[in-house]
C-alpha positions as CSV (number, residue, x, y, z in Angstrom):
1,M,-84.5,-1.4,85.7
2,K,-85.7,-4.2,83.4
3,T,-86.9,-1.6,80.9
4,N,-83.4,0.0,80.9
5,L,-81.7,-3.3,80.1
6,I,-84.0,-3.9,77.2
7,L,-83.3,-0.4,75.7
8,L,-79.5,-1.0,76.0
9,F,-79.8,-4.3,74.2
10,L,-81.8,-2.8,71.3
11,L,-79.3,0.1,70.9
12,S,-76.4,-2.3,70.6
13,I,-78.1,-4.2,67.9
14,V,-78.8,-1.0,66.0
15,A,-75.1,0.1,66.3
16,L,-73.9,-3.2,64.9
17,S,-76.2,-3.0,61.9
18,C,-74.7,0.4,61.0
19,T,-71.0,-0.7,60.9
20,P,-69.7,-0.9,57.3
21,E,-68.7,-4.3,55.8
22,P,-64.9,-4.9,55.7
23,T,-63.3,-4.2,52.3
24,L,-60.8,-6.7,50.8
25,V,-57.8,-4.9,49.2
26,L,-55.4,-7.0,47.1
27,S,-51.7,-6.3,46.3
28,K,-49.2,-8.3,44.3
29,S,-47.5,-9.5,47.5
30,K,-50.5,-10.3,49.7
31,A,-54.1,-9.6,50.6
32,S,-55.1,-7.3,53.5
33,I,-58.3,-6.3,55.2
34,S,-59.2,-2.6,55.5
35,T,-62.1,-1.2,57.4
36,S,-62.1,2.0,55.5
37,E,-63.6,2.8,52.1
38,S,-61.3,2.2,49.0
39,A,-59.8,5.4,47.4
40,P,-60.6,6.0,43.8
41,V,-58.0,4.5,41.4
42,T,-56.2,6.9,39.0
43,P,-55.3,5.4,35.6
44,A,-51.6,5.0,35.0
45,T,-50.1,7.5,32.5
46,A,-47.5,6.2,30.0
47,S,-44.1,8.0,30.1
48,P,-43.4,10.0,27.0
49,S,-41.0,8.1,24.6
50,T,-37.4,9.4,24.5
51,S,-35.5,9.6,21.1
52,V,-31.8,8.9,21.4
53,T,-29.5,10.0,18.6
54,T,-26.0,8.5,18.4
55,T,-23.4,10.4,16.5
56,V,-20.4,8.3,15.3
57,T,-17.3,10.3,14.5
58,T,-14.8,8.7,12.2
59,T,-11.3,9.8,11.5
60,P,-10.5,10.1,7.7
61,K,-8.0,7.6,6.6
62,A,-4.9,8.4,4.5
63,L,-4.9,7.0,1.0
64,C,-3.4,3.5,0.9
65,E,-3.7,3.0,4.6
66,N,-5.4,-0.3,3.8
67,G,-3.2,-1.2,0.9
68,S,-3.8,-1.5,-2.9
69,T,-7.1,-2.2,-4.5
70,D,-8.3,-2.6,-8.0
71,E,-8.9,1.2,-8.2
72,L,-5.9,2.5,-6.3
73,I,-2.3,1.0,-6.5
74,C,0.0,2.0,-3.7
75,N,3.7,2.8,-4.2
76,P,4.1,0.1,-6.9
77,L,7.7,0.8,-7.8
78,S,9.1,0.7,-4.3
79,G,8.5,-3.0,-3.6
80,S,6.9,-4.4,-0.4
81,S,9.2,-2.4,1.8
82,M,7.5,0.9,1.1
83,T,4.4,2.0,3.1
84,T,2.4,5.2,3.2
85,S,4.5,6.4,6.1
86,G,7.4,6.8,3.7
87,T,9.8,4.4,5.3
88,N,12.0,2.5,2.8
89,T,14.1,-0.3,4.2
90,S,16.6,0.2,1.3
91,T,17.7,3.6,2.7
92,T,18.3,5.3,6.0
93,T,15.9,8.1,5.3
94,T,13.7,9.0,8.3
95,T,10.5,11.1,8.0
96,T,8.3,12.7,10.5
97,T,4.8,14.0,9.9
98,T,4.4,17.7,10.7
99,T,1.3,19.8,11.0
100,T,0.3,18.9,7.4
101,N,-3.0,16.9,7.3
102,K,-1.9,13.3,7.0
103,T,-4.9,12.4,4.8
104,R,-3.7,14.9,2.2
105,L,-0.1,13.6,1.9
106,G,1.1,12.0,-1.4
107,L,0.9,12.2,-5.1
108,I,-1.6,10.7,-7.6
109,A,-0.3,9.3,-10.9
110,Q,-1.8,7.9,-14.1
111,L,-0.3,4.9,-15.8
112,Y,0.3,4.7,-19.6
113,E,1.3,1.5,-21.4
114,G,3.4,1.8,-24.5
115,Q,4.9,-0.4,-27.1
116,P,8.4,-2.1,-27.2
117,Q,11.1,0.3,-28.4
118,W,9.2,3.4,-27.3
119,V,12.1,5.4,-25.7
120,N,10.6,8.8,-25.2
121,I,8.2,10.0,-22.4
122,D,6.0,12.1,-24.7
123,K,5.1,9.2,-26.9
124,Y,3.7,7.3,-24.0
125,I,1.6,10.2,-22.8
126,L,0.3,11.2,-26.2
127,E,-0.1,7.7,-27.8
128,G,0.0,5.2,-25.0
129,S,-2.9,3.2,-23.6
130,K,-4.0,4.9,-20.3
131,H,-5.0,2.5,-17.5
132,K,-8.1,3.3,-15.4
133,E,-6.4,2.7,-12.0
134,N,-5.0,5.6,-10.0
135,I,-1.4,5.2,-8.7
136,F,-0.4,6.6,-5.3
137,F,3.1,7.6,-4.5
138,S,4.1,8.8,-1.0
139,N,7.3,10.2,-2.5
140,F,10.1,9.0,-4.9
141,D,12.8,7.1,-3.0
142,I,13.5,4.2,-5.3
143,P,17.2,3.3,-5.7
144,A,18.3,1.3,-8.7
145,R,16.8,-2.2,-8.4
146,S,15.1,-5.0,-10.3
147,F,11.4,-4.5,-11.0
148,S,9.6,-7.8,-11.6
149,E,6.7,-7.8,-9.2
150,G,4.6,-5.5,-11.3
151,F,1.6,-3.4,-10.3
152,G,-0.3,-5.3,-7.5
153,I,-4.0,-4.7,-7.1
154,G,-4.7,-6.9,-4.1
155,N,-5.7,-10.6,-3.8
156,N,-2.4,-11.6,-5.5
157,E,-3.6,-10.0,-8.8
158,F,-1.5,-7.7,-11.0
159,L,-2.0,-5.4,-13.9
160,K,-1.6,-7.0,-17.3
161,N,-0.2,-5.5,-20.5
162,Q,-2.1,-5.8,-23.8
163,N,-0.6,-9.3,-24.3
164,G,-2.0,-10.5,-21.0
165,D,1.4,-10.6,-19.3
166,K,2.4,-8.9,-16.1
167,L,3.2,-5.2,-16.8
168,V,6.8,-4.6,-15.9
169,E,8.2,-2.7,-18.8
170,W,7.4,-0.2,-21.5
171,F,5.2,2.1,-19.4
172,A,5.1,5.6,-18.1
173,I,3.7,7.4,-15.1
174,L,2.5,10.9,-14.8
175,A,2.3,12.0,-11.1
176,K,0.7,15.2,-10.0
177,G,0.2,17.0,-6.7
178,N,1.9,19.8,-4.8
179,L,5.3,20.4,-3.3
180,V,5.0,22.2,0.1
181,L,7.8,23.2,2.5
182,P,7.0,21.8,5.9
183,E,6.3,24.3,8.7
184,K,9.6,23.6,10.5
185,E,11.8,24.1,7.4
186,I,13.4,27.4,6.5
187,G,12.0,29.3,3.5
188,G,14.3,30.2,0.7
189,F,15.7,28.9,-2.6
190,Y,16.1,25.1,-3.1
191,H,17.7,22.9,-5.8
192,V,16.2,19.6,-7.0
193,V,18.1,16.6,-8.3
194,S,16.7,13.3,-9.6
195,I,18.1,9.9,-10.3
196,S,16.2,7.8,-12.8
197,D,16.3,4.8,-15.1
198,D,14.8,5.6,-17.6
199,G,13.6,9.1,-18.6
200,I,12.2,11.8,-16.4
201,R,10.7,15.3,-16.5
202,V,9.9,17.5,-13.4
203,I,7.8,20.6,-13.5
204,I,7.3,22.7,-10.4
205,D,5.0,25.8,-10.3
206,G,4.7,25.6,-14.1
207,Q,8.5,25.6,-14.7
208,T,10.2,22.7,-16.3
209,I,13.4,22.2,-14.2
210,I,14.5,18.7,-15.2
211,N,13.9,17.3,-18.7
212,K,15.6,14.1,-19.7
213,P,12.8,12.3,-21.7
214,G,14.9,9.6,-23.3
215,Q,16.2,6.2,-22.3
216,Q,19.1,6.1,-19.9
217,A,20.9,4.2,-17.2
218,P,20.5,5.5,-13.6
219,T,21.6,9.1,-14.1
220,I,21.9,12.1,-11.8
221,D,19.9,14.9,-13.4
222,C,20.1,18.3,-11.9
223,A,17.5,21.1,-12.1
224,T,18.4,23.9,-14.5
225,K,17.0,26.5,-12.1
226,L,16.3,27.0,-8.4
227,I,12.8,27.1,-6.9
228,E,11.7,29.4,-4.1
229,L,9.8,27.7,-1.3
230,N,8.1,29.1,1.9
231,P,6.6,27.1,4.8
232,L,3.1,25.6,4.1
233,I,2.8,27.3,0.7
234,E,2.0,24.8,-2.0
235,K,3.6,24.8,-5.4
236,S,2.2,22.6,-8.2
237,F,4.3,19.5,-8.8
238,E,4.4,17.2,-11.8
239,L,6.7,14.3,-12.5
240,T,6.7,12.1,-15.6
241,Y,8.8,9.0,-15.7
242,F,9.0,6.1,-18.1
243,Q,10.4,2.6,-17.9
244,G,11.8,1.0,-21.1
245,P,12.9,-2.6,-21.3
246,R,12.8,-4.8,-18.2
247,E,13.8,-5.0,-15.6
248,Q,16.0,-2.4,-13.9
249,I,14.4,0.8,-12.6
250,A,15.4,3.8,-10.5
251,L,13.4,6.9,-9.5
252,S,14.5,9.2,-6.7
253,T,14.1,12.9,-6.1
254,Y,16.5,14.9,-3.8
255,I,16.4,18.5,-2.6
256,K,18.9,21.0,-0.9
257,K,18.5,24.5,0.4
258,I,20.8,27.0,-1.3
259,D,21.9,29.7,1.1
260,N,23.6,31.9,-1.5
261,P,21.6,31.5,-4.8
262,A,23.8,34.1,-6.7
263,A,26.9,32.0,-6.2
264,F,25.3,28.5,-6.7
265,V,27.1,26.2,-9.1
266,K,25.8,22.7,-9.9
267,G,27.9,19.7,-8.9
268,T,30.2,18.0,-11.3
269,Y,28.2,14.8,-10.7
270,C,25.2,16.2,-12.7
271,G,24.6,14.2,-15.9
272,T,26.7,11.3,-14.7
273,T,25.9,7.8,-13.5
274,K,27.9,8.2,-10.3
275,A,26.7,6.9,-6.9
276,A,23.8,8.7,-5.1
277,S,26.1,8.9,-2.0
278,L,27.7,11.9,-3.7
279,L,24.4,13.8,-3.3
280,L,24.1,13.0,0.3
281,D,27.7,14.0,1.0
282,D,26.9,17.4,-0.7
283,G,23.9,18.1,1.6
284,Y,21.0,16.8,-0.6
285,K,18.3,14.7,1.0
286,I,15.4,12.6,-0.4
287,I,12.3,14.7,-0.7
288,S,10.2,13.4,2.2
289,P,6.6,12.3,2.0
290,T,5.7,15.3,4.2
291,W,6.7,17.6,1.3
292,F,4.0,16.3,-1.0
293,T,0.3,16.9,-0.9
294,L,-2.5,15.5,-3.1
295,P,-4.0,17.3,-6.0
296,A,-7.4,18.8,-5.8
297,G,-10.2,16.1,-5.9
298,F,-8.4,13.6,-3.6
């Protein structure tokens, strides 16, 4: 019996000596005791970098949407009331943009400075001093008025003539672009009329239809021939105008559809200085900004 007790005591000592030491495992939050062996640690693998591409889509702006600059002068003869939308507070004309791309609407002109007593368009274009700035016109809806503000180029600055004074007289503009019948209009033959002070020349699709190049008071000038227009088909358009002595100006273009071209007769107001209201009463309307598109390159 005594021998058995001694054997049991010895066996218990041996068993205790074979028990593994406790392993201390640490975490960020606390330490814990584990009586099992630690698992091998697998090194962390970095996530692959992700490249993010951001595409910014911008909507093209119409010319003159931000006003005049030293490179582009906007609607200078119309005064502060005229904007690129074509609304002129001096008339009741209302225009609505159709499917024509808004960024392509308008005409671009070059400005030619002449000398006192130059009273013919051609002399300005052939011999005048050409200014570097482009001139933007949404359309021509400029009733007879005083022109003293000149050609603003932003920051309260204005174009100067060769003498260093504000340019308000003895100049010509040559505007180019296209005349296009809006989609909702009816195709057919149309008649164009202008009112200008001073001279004017209008060429459509290569045909000179109005040619009054000399000095004159605000005069109703009627096209010598009809033009054929069809929806969304562009016809080249060119208008030359000159302003003689200060300071009265006028420059408006009107149009009317002629249902029976064979029987068309020009109005008795043609070539006179009568009121523009006669044109409106006879069915003419101002050529809207939506009828003009920019020349190639703009």
